[in-house]
Every structure is written in C-alpha cells, then in structure tokens.
C-alpha positions as CSV (number, residue, x, y, z in Angstrom):
1,M,-2.5,-54.8,-59.4
2,T,0.1,-53.5,-61.9
3,H,-0.6,-50.3,-63.7
4,V,-0.1,-50.6,-67.5
5,G,1.7,-47.2,-67.5
6,R,4.2,-48.6,-65.1
7,Q,4.7,-51.6,-67.4
8,A,5.2,-49.3,-70.3
9,V,8.1,-47.6,-68.4
10,G,9.7,-50.9,-68.0
11,L,9.1,-51.9,-71.6
12,V,10.6,-48.6,-72.9
13,A,13.5,-48.7,-70.6
14,G,14.3,-52.4,-71.3
15,L,13.7,-52.5,-75.0
16,G,11.9,-49.7,-76.8
17,L,13.7,-46.5,-75.6
18,A,16.5,-46.8,-78.1
19,C,14.1,-47.4,-80.9
20,F,11.9,-44.4,-79.9
21,V,15.0,-42.2,-79.8
22,S,16.5,-43.5,-83.0
23,T,13.2,-43.3,-85.0
24,A,12.5,-39.8,-83.9
25,A,14.5,-38.4,-86.8
26,F,12.2,-40.3,-89.2
27,A,8.9,-39.3,-87.7
28,T,7.2,-36.0,-88.4
29,S,4.7,-35.0,-85.7
30,T,2.3,-32.6,-87.5
31,D,-0.5,-30.6,-86.0
32,A,-3.0,-31.1,-88.8
33,T,-5.6,-29.1,-86.8
34,K,-3.7,-25.9,-87.5
35,A,-2.8,-26.3,-91.1
36,H,-5.1,-24.5,-93.5
37,D,-5.9,-27.4,-95.9
38,A,-4.4,-30.2,-93.8
39,T,-7.8,-31.5,-92.5
40,K,-8.7,-33.0,-95.9
41,F,-7.0,-36.3,-96.8
42,D,-7.6,-39.4,-98.9
43,V,-6.8,-41.8,-96.1
44,I,-6.6,-41.5,-92.4
45,V,-4.7,-44.2,-90.5
46,I,-5.5,-44.6,-86.8
47,G,-2.4,-46.0,-85.0
48,A,1.3,-45.7,-85.6
49,G,2.4,-49.3,-84.9
50,G,3.5,-51.8,-87.5
51,A,0.0,-52.2,-89.1
52,G,-0.7,-48.5,-89.1
53,L,2.6,-47.4,-90.6
54,S,2.6,-50.2,-93.2
55,S,-0.9,-49.1,-94.1
56,A,0.1,-45.5,-94.4
57,V,3.1,-46.2,-96.6
58,S,1.2,-48.5,-98.8
59,A,-1.6,-46.0,-99.3
60,A,0.9,-43.3,-100.2
61,E,2.6,-45.6,-102.7
62,N,-0.9,-46.0,-104.3
63,G,-1.2,-42.2,-104.7
64,A,-3.2,-41.3,-101.6
65,K,-2.7,-38.2,-99.4
66,V,-2.3,-39.8,-96.0
67,I,-2.1,-38.8,-92.3
68,V,-1.4,-41.1,-89.3
69,V,-2.9,-40.2,-86.0
70,E,-1.6,-41.8,-82.8
71,K,-3.0,-41.2,-79.3
72,M,0.3,-42.0,-77.5
73,P,3.3,-39.5,-77.4
74,F,5.5,-42.1,-79.0
75,I,5.5,-44.2,-82.2
76,G,5.8,-48.0,-82.6
77,G,2.9,-49.5,-80.7
78,N,3.4,-53.2,-79.8
79,T,5.5,-53.8,-82.9
80,V,8.5,-51.9,-81.5
81,L,8.5,-54.3,-78.5
82,A,8.8,-57.4,-80.7
83,A,12.0,-59.2,-79.8
84,S,11.8,-62.5,-81.6
85,F,11.2,-62.9,-85.4
86,M,8.6,-62.8,-88.2
87,L,7.8,-65.3,-90.8
88,G,8.3,-65.2,-94.5
89,I,8.0,-67.9,-97.2
90,P,9.8,-67.5,-100.5
91,K,7.2,-67.2,-103.3
92,D,8.6,-70.1,-105.3
93,N,8.6,-72.5,-102.3
94,R,5.1,-74.0,-102.5
95,L,6.1,-76.9,-100.3
96,E,7.2,-74.7,-97.4
97,A,4.1,-72.6,-97.9
98,D,1.9,-75.7,-97.6
99,R,3.7,-76.7,-94.5
100,L,3.2,-73.4,-92.9
101,E,-0.4,-73.3,-93.8
102,S,-0.9,-76.7,-92.3
103,D,0.9,-75.7,-89.1
104,M,-1.2,-72.5,-88.8
105,I,-4.4,-74.4,-89.2
106,R,-3.3,-77.0,-86.6
107,E,-2.4,-74.2,-84.2
108,G,-5.4,-71.9,-84.9
109,G,-8.1,-74.5,-84.9
110,R,-11.6,-74.4,-86.4
111,T,-12.1,-70.6,-85.9
112,L,-9.2,-69.7,-88.2
113,D,-10.3,-68.0,-91.4
114,V,-8.4,-70.1,-94.1
115,N,-8.7,-67.4,-96.8
116,L,-7.3,-64.7,-94.6
117,M,-4.5,-67.0,-93.3
118,K,-3.5,-68.1,-96.9
119,K,-3.1,-64.4,-97.8
120,V,-0.7,-64.0,-94.9
121,V,1.4,-66.9,-96.2
122,T,1.4,-66.0,-99.9
123,E,2.2,-62.3,-99.4
124,S,4.8,-62.7,-96.6
125,S,7.7,-62.9,-99.0
126,D,6.7,-59.7,-100.8
127,T,6.3,-58.0,-97.5
128,V,9.8,-58.9,-96.4
129,E,11.2,-57.6,-99.6
130,W,9.1,-54.4,-99.3
131,L,10.6,-53.8,-95.8
132,R,14.1,-54.4,-97.2
133,S,13.4,-51.7,-99.8
134,F,13.2,-49.2,-97.0
135,G,16.4,-50.3,-95.4
136,A,15.4,-53.2,-93.2
137,N,18.4,-55.5,-92.7
138,L,16.6,-58.8,-92.6
139,Q,17.7,-62.4,-93.2
140,S,16.1,-65.8,-93.1
141,F,17.3,-68.4,-90.7
142,C,16.6,-72.1,-90.2
143,M,14.6,-73.7,-87.5
144,T,12.8,-77.0,-86.9
145,R,9.2,-76.7,-88.0
146,D,7.6,-77.5,-84.6
147,Q,10.1,-76.2,-82.1
148,N,11.3,-73.0,-83.7
149,L,14.9,-74.0,-83.2
150,K,17.7,-72.6,-85.2
151,A,19.3,-75.5,-86.9
152,S,22.0,-76.3,-89.5
153,C,20.8,-75.3,-93.0
154,R,21.5,-78.1,-95.4
155,A,20.0,-77.4,-98.7
156,E,19.7,-81.1,-99.4
157,E,17.7,-81.7,-96.3
158,D,14.0,-82.2,-97.2
159,D,12.5,-84.5,-94.7
160,G,10.0,-81.8,-93.5
161,S,11.8,-81.1,-90.3
162,I,13.8,-78.0,-91.4
163,S,12.2,-74.7,-92.3
164,R,13.6,-71.4,-93.6
165,R,10.5,-69.5,-92.7
166,G,12.0,-67.4,-89.9
167,I,13.1,-63.8,-90.6
168,Q,15.2,-61.8,-88.2
169,P,17.6,-58.8,-88.3
170,A,21.0,-59.7,-89.8
171,N,22.7,-57.6,-87.2
172,G,21.3,-59.6,-84.3
173,G,19.0,-56.7,-83.2
174,Y,15.3,-56.7,-82.4
175,I,12.8,-57.5,-85.2
176,G,10.4,-54.8,-84.0
177,E,12.9,-52.0,-84.0
178,E,14.2,-53.0,-87.4
179,V,10.6,-53.0,-88.8
180,I,9.6,-49.7,-87.3
181,K,12.7,-47.9,-88.4
182,A,12.2,-49.2,-92.0
183,L,8.5,-48.2,-92.0
184,L,9.3,-44.7,-90.7
185,H,11.9,-44.3,-93.4
186,G,9.1,-45.2,-95.9
187,A,6.8,-42.7,-94.2
188,D,9.4,-40.0,-94.4
189,S,10.2,-40.7,-98.0
190,H,6.5,-40.2,-98.8
191,H,6.2,-37.1,-96.6
192,I,3.5,-38.7,-94.5
193,P,2.6,-36.6,-91.4
194,I,2.4,-38.6,-88.1
195,Q,0.4,-36.7,-85.5
196,T,1.0,-38.0,-82.0
197,Q,-1.0,-37.3,-78.8
198,S,-4.2,-37.3,-81.0
199,A,-6.8,-39.7,-79.7
200,V,-9.6,-40.6,-82.2
201,Q,-12.9,-40.2,-80.4
202,S,-15.1,-41.5,-83.2
203,I,-15.3,-42.4,-86.9
204,A,-17.6,-40.2,-88.8
205,L,-20.1,-41.4,-91.5
206,N,-22.2,-39.4,-93.9
207,E,-25.9,-39.7,-94.4
208,N,-25.3,-42.6,-96.8
209,G,-23.3,-44.6,-94.2
210,Q,-20.0,-43.9,-95.9
211,V,-16.8,-42.9,-94.0
212,E,-16.3,-39.2,-93.9
213,G,-13.3,-39.0,-91.5
214,V,-12.6,-39.0,-87.8
215,V,-13.0,-36.8,-84.8
216,I,-9.7,-36.4,-82.9
217,E,-8.9,-34.9,-79.5
218,N,-5.4,-33.5,-78.8
219,A,-3.5,-33.4,-75.5
220,T,-5.2,-30.1,-74.5
221,G,-8.7,-31.5,-75.0
222,Q,-9.4,-29.7,-78.3
223,Q,-11.4,-31.7,-80.9
224,R,-11.3,-31.5,-84.6
225,H,-12.9,-33.3,-87.5
226,L,-10.3,-34.6,-90.1
227,K,-12.0,-35.4,-93.4
228,A,-11.2,-38.4,-95.6
229,P,-13.3,-40.9,-97.7
230,A,-11.2,-43.8,-96.2
231,V,-10.1,-44.7,-92.7
232,I,-7.9,-47.5,-91.6
233,I,-8.2,-48.8,-88.0
234,A,-4.8,-50.0,-86.8
235,T,-5.1,-49.4,-83.1
236,G,-4.0,-52.8,-81.8
237,G,-5.7,-55.2,-79.4
238,F,-7.1,-54.9,-75.9
239,C,-4.6,-56.7,-73.7
240,A,-3.9,-53.5,-71.7
241,N,-7.5,-52.9,-70.9
242,E,-8.5,-54.6,-67.7
243,S,-12.2,-54.2,-68.3
244,M,-12.1,-55.9,-71.6
245,V,-9.7,-58.6,-70.5
246,T,-11.9,-59.6,-67.6
247,T,-15.0,-59.4,-69.8
248,Y,-13.7,-61.7,-72.5
249,I,-10.9,-63.8,-71.0
250,E,-11.5,-66.6,-68.5
251,N,-9.0,-67.2,-65.8
252,S,-7.2,-64.0,-66.4
253,E,-6.8,-63.1,-62.8
254,G,-3.2,-62.6,-61.8
255,L,-1.9,-62.3,-65.4
256,Q,0.0,-59.1,-66.3
257,S,0.1,-57.6,-69.7
258,T,3.1,-57.6,-72.0
259,N,1.6,-54.9,-74.2
260,S,2.1,-51.2,-74.9
261,P,-0.3,-49.1,-72.7
262,A,-1.9,-48.1,-76.0
263,A,-3.6,-51.5,-76.4
264,T,-6.9,-50.6,-74.9
265,G,-9.3,-51.8,-77.5
266,D,-10.3,-48.4,-78.8
267,G,-10.6,-49.4,-82.4
268,I,-12.7,-52.4,-81.6
269,R,-15.1,-50.3,-79.6
270,M,-15.4,-47.6,-82.3
271,A,-16.0,-50.2,-85.0
272,E,-18.6,-52.0,-82.9
273,T,-20.4,-48.6,-82.5
274,L,-20.7,-48.5,-86.3
275,G,-22.2,-52.0,-86.3
276,A,-19.0,-54.0,-87.1
277,E,-19.0,-57.7,-86.2
278,T,-16.3,-59.1,-83.9
279,V,-14.9,-62.6,-83.9
280,N,-12.8,-64.8,-81.4
281,M,-13.0,-62.1,-78.7
282,N,-12.2,-64.8,-76.1
283,A,-9.0,-65.8,-77.7
284,V,-5.6,-64.6,-76.4
285,S,-2.1,-65.9,-76.4
286,I,-0.5,-66.3,-73.0
287,Q,3.3,-65.9,-72.8
288,P,4.5,-68.2,-70.0
289,T,7.8,-66.3,-69.3
290,T,7.5,-62.6,-68.7
291,L,9.3,-60.5,-66.2
292,P,7.4,-59.2,-63.2
293,F,6.2,-55.6,-63.2
294,S,7.8,-54.6,-66.5
295,G,6.0,-57.2,-68.7
296,L,9.1,-57.8,-70.7
297,V,9.0,-61.1,-72.6
298,I,11.6,-63.9,-72.5
299,P,10.9,-65.5,-75.9
300,R,10.0,-69.2,-76.2
301,Q,13.2,-69.5,-78.1
302,A,15.1,-69.4,-74.8
303,R,13.4,-72.5,-73.6
304,V,13.8,-74.2,-77.0
305,N,17.5,-73.4,-76.9
306,G,17.8,-75.2,-73.5
307,A,16.6,-73.0,-70.6
308,I,14.8,-74.8,-67.8
309,L,12.2,-73.8,-65.2
310,V,12.4,-74.5,-61.5
311,N,10.1,-73.8,-58.6
312,D,10.8,-72.2,-55.2
313,Q,12.3,-75.5,-54.1
314,G,14.8,-75.6,-56.9
315,E,13.0,-78.4,-58.7
316,R,11.7,-78.7,-62.3
317,F,8.0,-79.1,-62.3
318,A,6.9,-79.2,-66.0
319,D,7.9,-79.8,-69.6
320,E,9.3,-76.3,-70.4
321,L,8.0,-76.7,-74.0
322,S,4.5,-77.8,-73.1
323,P,1.6,-75.9,-74.7
324,D,0.0,-75.9,-71.2
325,L,3.1,-74.4,-69.5
326,A,1.4,-71.1,-68.4
327,N,-1.3,-73.0,-66.7
328,Q,1.2,-75.3,-65.0
329,I,3.2,-72.3,-63.7
330,Q,-0.1,-70.9,-62.3
331,T,-1.3,-74.1,-60.7
332,K,1.9,-75.8,-59.6
333,N,4.1,-72.9,-58.3
334,H,1.8,-70.0,-57.3
335,G,2.1,-68.3,-60.7
336,R,5.8,-67.8,-60.8
337,A,9.0,-69.7,-61.6
338,W,12.8,-69.3,-62.1
339,L,14.1,-69.6,-65.6
340,I,17.7,-71.0,-65.6
341,F,20.2,-70.7,-68.5
342,D,23.9,-70.5,-69.2
343,Q,26.3,-68.0,-70.8
344,T,26.2,-69.8,-74.2
345,L,22.4,-69.5,-74.4
346,L,22.6,-65.8,-73.3
347,D,25.2,-65.1,-76.0
348,S,23.0,-66.7,-78.7
349,M,20.0,-64.4,-78.1
350,P,20.4,-60.6,-78.4
351,V,17.3,-60.0,-76.3
352,L,18.8,-61.9,-73.4
353,A,22.1,-60.1,-73.7
354,S,20.2,-56.8,-73.6
355,Y,18.2,-57.8,-70.5
356,A,21.5,-58.8,-68.9
357,R,23.0,-55.4,-69.5
358,S,20.0,-53.9,-67.9
359,G,20.5,-55.9,-64.8
360,Y,17.5,-58.2,-64.9
361,F,19.3,-61.4,-64.2
362,I,20.9,-63.0,-61.2
363,R,24.1,-64.8,-62.0
364,G,26.3,-67.4,-60.3
365,N,29.5,-69.1,-61.3
366,T,28.3,-72.4,-59.9
367,E,24.9,-74.0,-59.2
368,I,25.4,-73.4,-55.5
369,E,26.2,-69.7,-55.9
370,L,23.2,-69.2,-58.2
371,A,20.9,-71.0,-55.7
372,R,22.0,-68.7,-53.0
373,G,21.3,-65.7,-55.2
374,I,17.7,-66.7,-55.9
375,R,17.2,-68.2,-52.4
376,V,16.3,-71.7,-53.2
377,P,17.8,-74.9,-51.6
378,A,21.3,-75.0,-52.9
379,E,21.8,-78.8,-53.0
380,K,18.4,-79.3,-54.6
381,L,19.1,-76.9,-57.4
382,R,22.5,-78.5,-58.0
383,D,21.0,-81.9,-58.2
384,T,18.1,-80.7,-60.4
385,I,20.5,-79.2,-63.0
386,Q,22.8,-82.3,-62.9
387,R,19.8,-84.6,-63.4
388,Y,18.7,-82.5,-66.4
389,R,22.3,-82.7,-67.8
390,N,22.1,-86.5,-67.5
391,F,18.8,-86.5,-69.5
392,V,20.5,-84.4,-72.2
393,E,23.2,-86.9,-72.5
394,L,20.6,-89.7,-72.9
395,D,18.5,-87.5,-75.1
396,K,15.5,-88.5,-73.0
397,D,13.7,-86.5,-70.3
398,G,12.9,-89.1,-67.7
399,D,10.8,-86.7,-65.6
400,F,8.5,-84.7,-68.0
401,K,9.2,-86.2,-71.5
402,R,10.4,-82.9,-72.8
403,S,10.8,-83.4,-76.6
404,L,13.9,-81.3,-77.2
405,M,16.9,-80.8,-75.0
406,T,19.6,-78.8,-76.7
407,S,21.9,-77.6,-74.0
408,R,23.6,-79.1,-71.0
409,L,23.7,-75.7,-69.3
410,N,27.3,-76.2,-68.4
411,H,28.9,-73.0,-69.6
412,S,29.3,-70.7,-66.6
413,P,28.2,-68.3,-65.4
414,L,24.7,-69.5,-64.9
415,Y,21.8,-67.1,-64.9
416,A,18.3,-67.0,-63.3
417,V,15.4,-64.7,-63.7
418,S,11.9,-64.7,-62.0
419,V,9.2,-65.2,-64.6
420,R,5.4,-65.4,-64.6
421,P,2.7,-65.8,-67.3
422,G,1.4,-62.7,-69.1
423,I,-1.3,-61.9,-71.6
424,H,0.6,-61.3,-74.8
425,T,-1.7,-61.0,-77.8
426,S,-5.4,-60.7,-78.3
427,L,-6.4,-62.9,-81.3
428,G,-10.0,-61.7,-81.5
429,G,-11.3,-58.4,-82.9
430,V,-13.0,-56.8,-85.8
431,K,-14.2,-59.0,-88.6
432,V,-12.7,-58.2,-92.0
433,D,-12.5,-59.7,-95.5
434,T,-9.5,-60.4,-97.6
435,D,-9.5,-56.8,-98.7
436,T,-9.4,-55.7,-95.0
437,R,-12.9,-54.1,-95.3
438,V,-14.6,-53.9,-91.9
439,L,-17.7,-56.1,-92.0
440,T,-21.2,-55.8,-90.4
441,K,-23.9,-58.4,-90.7
442,Q,-25.2,-56.5,-93.7
443,G,-21.8,-56.2,-95.4
444,A,-18.8,-53.9,-95.5
445,I,-18.8,-50.4,-94.0
446,P,-18.0,-48.2,-97.1
447,G,-14.5,-46.7,-96.7
448,L,-13.6,-48.4,-93.4
449,Y,-10.6,-50.8,-93.2
450,A,-8.7,-52.5,-90.4
451,A,-5.4,-54.3,-90.0
452,G,-3.3,-55.7,-87.3
453,E,-4.3,-56.9,-83.8
454,V,-7.5,-54.9,-83.9
455,T,-8.8,-57.6,-86.3
456,G,-9.9,-61.2,-85.4
457,G,-10.2,-64.6,-87.0
458,I,-7.1,-64.5,-89.1
459,L,-5.0,-66.8,-86.8
460,G,-7.8,-68.6,-84.9
461,Q,-7.7,-69.5,-81.3
462,S,-3.9,-69.7,-81.1
463,R,-0.9,-68.7,-83.2
464,L,2.6,-69.8,-84.1
465,E,5.4,-67.5,-82.9
466,G,6.2,-64.9,-85.5
467,T,2.8,-64.9,-87.2
468,G,1.4,-61.9,-85.4
469,L,3.9,-59.4,-86.8
470,T,3.7,-60.9,-90.3
471,T,-0.1,-60.7,-90.3
472,A,0.0,-57.1,-89.2
473,L,2.4,-56.1,-91.9
474,V,0.8,-58.1,-94.7
475,F,-2.7,-56.8,-94.1
476,G,-1.4,-53.3,-93.4
477,R,-0.1,-53.2,-97.0
478,V,-3.4,-54.6,-98.2
479,A,-5.4,-52.1,-96.2
480,G,-3.4,-49.2,-97.5
481,R,-3.7,-50.3,-101.1
482,E,-7.5,-50.9,-100.9
483,A,-8.2,-47.7,-99.0
484,A,-6.2,-45.6,-101.5
485,Q,-8.2,-47.2,-104.4
486,W,-11.5,-46.5,-102.6
487,A,-10.5,-42.9,-101.9
488,K,-9.7,-42.3,-105.5
489,A,-13.0,-43.7,-106.7
490,H,-15.1,-41.9,-104.0
491,A,-13.4,-38.6,-103.4
492,K,-15.9,-35.8,-103.2
493,P,-15.5,-32.3,-104.6
494,S,-14.2,-29.8,-102.0
495,S,-17.4,-27.8,-102.2
496,N,-19.4,-30.6,-100.6
497,K,-20.4,-29.5,-97.2
498,S,-22.5,-32.4,-96.0
499,K,-22.6,-32.7,-92.3
500,P,-21.2,-36.0,-91.0
501,T,-22.9,-38.3,-88.6
502,V,-20.6,-38.8,-85.6
503,N,-20.7,-42.1,-83.7
504,T,-19.0,-41.8,-80.4
505,P,-18.4,-44.9,-78.2
506,A,-19.1,-44.5,-74.5
507,K,-16.2,-42.8,-72.7
508,A,-15.9,-45.6,-70.2
509,Q,-15.0,-48.0,-73.0
510,L,-12.1,-45.9,-74.1
511,T,-10.6,-45.3,-70.7
512,Q,-7.1,-46.7,-70.2
513,T,-7.2,-49.1,-67.2
514,T,-5.1,-51.4,-65.2
515,V,-4.3,-55.1,-65.8
516,P,-4.1,-57.5,-62.9
C-alpha cells in the first residue's frame, strides 16, 4: 500500500516544487473568516487547480467578486503536475476541428456527450489565446493524428495525417506549470483572494433550493459560512481516494495513483448530497508507465518517440503503443516493466531531462552495462535491443506489429527506469450541461456550477492525450462566466438574513485515504 501523501512528496519533489515556489508570489492567501465584510461574495470557487483558477479569473472578468478556497496548503491541483501538452484548434480550421471531434468520439465511445465535447473543441483556441494574455508562453506543434508524434510541419501537407492541435510551452517547460503561473497572474491582476487550508464541508442552499454559499473549515478546525449566490465546484476527481476507486473501478488492485493527494472526490460527494446526478463513474484512464512510489508519469510521448519496454528477462513482451498496454504489463510481467530509451530521446523531452537530473534513471554506455545496472540478463537485453533496431531498419515490427518505430536507440548512453501502471484520470463525475450547471433528475441546481475533473461525460470512457487539461480550462472559463451572470441576476440585499440549509456529506466520504 502506498500512501497518497507519500506520492505527493515525490510529485512535488520531482515536478511541482519549482512551480509551487515560483507561483507563491502570485497567490494571495487570505483569511476571509476574519475580514469584516469578506464573507459575502458573488462567486465562491472550490479548488485552486486549473479549472478552479480559470473559473475564478473568468468570473472576475465578468464583474463578480470572487474568492477561491482550497483545502490543500498549496495551489495547482493536478494541473501543475501536467507534463505533456494541451490541445487547441485554430478557430478558422474547421477541417482540423472535425478531425479532432471524430478522434474524440472514437476514443470516448457512446457515453461521450457530443454537445459538451464540441464546446471543448470550438472554444479551445480562444482559451489558448486567453492564457497567452496572462503571459503563458505557448506554441503549437505538429504531430501525427493517431500517434501524437512531433512531425515535420509542411503547410502543403493535407492528407489527414498531420495535425497542429498540440499546444506546449515554447521554452520547453511543463505545460501544467505554464498554465498555473498564467492563471495566478490573472488572479493577481483581478485581486482574487485564494484561501488555502480551507476545506469546504458543505454547500449551503436556502429554503428555495438556491445556492447560498459554503461552509468551510480551516486548519484549526474552525468553521465559517461564506455567502454567495453562486458556487463553482472545481475539486478534481477521485483517483486519490482508495474507497471510491475500489467502489467504482474494476481490477484496480495494485494500481497506484498519479494524482495530487487533493483528488479525493469531495466535490462529487457534496454534489450528490444535493441530489446531483453522476455519469461514467466507472471510467478512468490508466497510465501504463508511472514511476513506483512517486506516481510520476512517463508520458506516452516517450514510447511514441521510440522507447521500448522489456521484462525482468530483458525481453520485449508487448506492442509499446497498444491501447491494452497497462493490462499487458499487469498480466505478462507481474505489474512492472523496464522502459528503455537513449540520449537523443531524453534530450527531446524536458520531462525526461528533469527526471534524469533528479536521479530517477539508470544509465549505461552500452547495452551490457545497462543490463547489469537493472539486473537483467545482459546478453538477452543486448539481443533484444539489436533485434528491435533491425525492425526499425525494416520499418516492420516482426514480434508485436508495433505501428510506429521512430528511433534505433543507438545514441549512448542508454537509460532505463522501472515503470508500472497507475490510475491517472477519473473520467466520471457530476453531470453538467453546456453552461456547466450541475444537474439533478429534476433539472439544474440554481447557482451551482462545476468544471474540470469533478465532472463526467464530456470525454466518455476514454480520452486522447491532452484533452483533459483543455477540457478543464475551457469549461472553467464557461463556469466563471455563467456563475457571474447568475450572481448579478440573483444577488440579494445585504439585509436578507434567511438561514441557509446546510447539506453535509458523511465524514467518511471526505476522508483522505490510501491508494493501492
């Protein structure tokens, strides 16, 4: 059993610490329970990740008085851990938008909500430009549609194989860090208070069933009711809650979590207490290549760019790009494998270079030296790598029919790292409409909105790489805009002293637990 708090230490040490430190200057931690008139707001945002911060900035842009409350002592949620890329389609490129929608439908299956998905695609470009307006240094790059491979960008190429949908930092950094820093700059420019170590215990409704605010508890156990006619739930998913994972996800035994320890499903439980519907709760994305104990992710891009997997005998055992790779690692090699790559591949991916500086990788100048370092049969590993190089030359994988082989792995030193599958993203959650209103069987809960991984149905049963972050930011902006408009239309006079009805989920459901 690996405790999620321990994973978080690894995550922060390996990737997020620099971001937490660098963004501290932007974030304002405000004790709203002590300020005389600070308990009355137009919009309260629960959660300070990508969805929450984008919601808050969007609401402020639309004239709302906003506060963000975050239960953790740090800001960034799962977003700050994102090391790959996001998606963005130029508004005038209908062909590429249609292609992306088709790919997302194919990946998400019949449970995908087409209307919600289309909104992600159509508003992705504006969202990227919006991030740039707050200083995000983002650029598009080219990839193959199906394999997410960076490719040569020839403007005349229009055979459907090349896409410009990928968005990444121009400086080669992490997309999550770039996004969070930009959003915190936006929050600072709008003077939005961000109150950390403030766990929301419940969402309060008045006698008419409309949102009245939230009840929060600070680090010392003191509770306070913050008032607002609109609340946005942006608390993330439930992948760091062992109880919820085992309840909803089959065959989850032995899988660690890649998530922030904050991802315990609090927002889903609170919404359910108010009668909200949930969808796709049994849908998660499994990342086949995560680092033991820390939960750090080796992005799929590493395998696309040429990395291979070997078992404890130094042999390949699967197509490294197979959609079923996680299951094959679980069943064919006791839930673990060695990821092998070379110096050129490491240099091409900032996340790998960062992990190398942190000492996560074993290196060897030759195949034999590497094999000794990872304690697999030396001759077998040498023969395996040479056999793969031969397949690359022939452009045909004679063993597992791998569709894309882009590197001969012949630029020393070689590197290896132990990897295992991990639960990466929960795709199920609270049901919302295209305005992000939280839905019950009877309709929307007045004044309650949700965005990010706390919601479900947008991406269906599976998702393309990069769509999770884009979805959180697109609908974060929508939620902020809609919540601000609702607050303006339904603000009550300050003399109103109606007593709210407090709906408190069971404590056991909000307890941070461990993940196998």
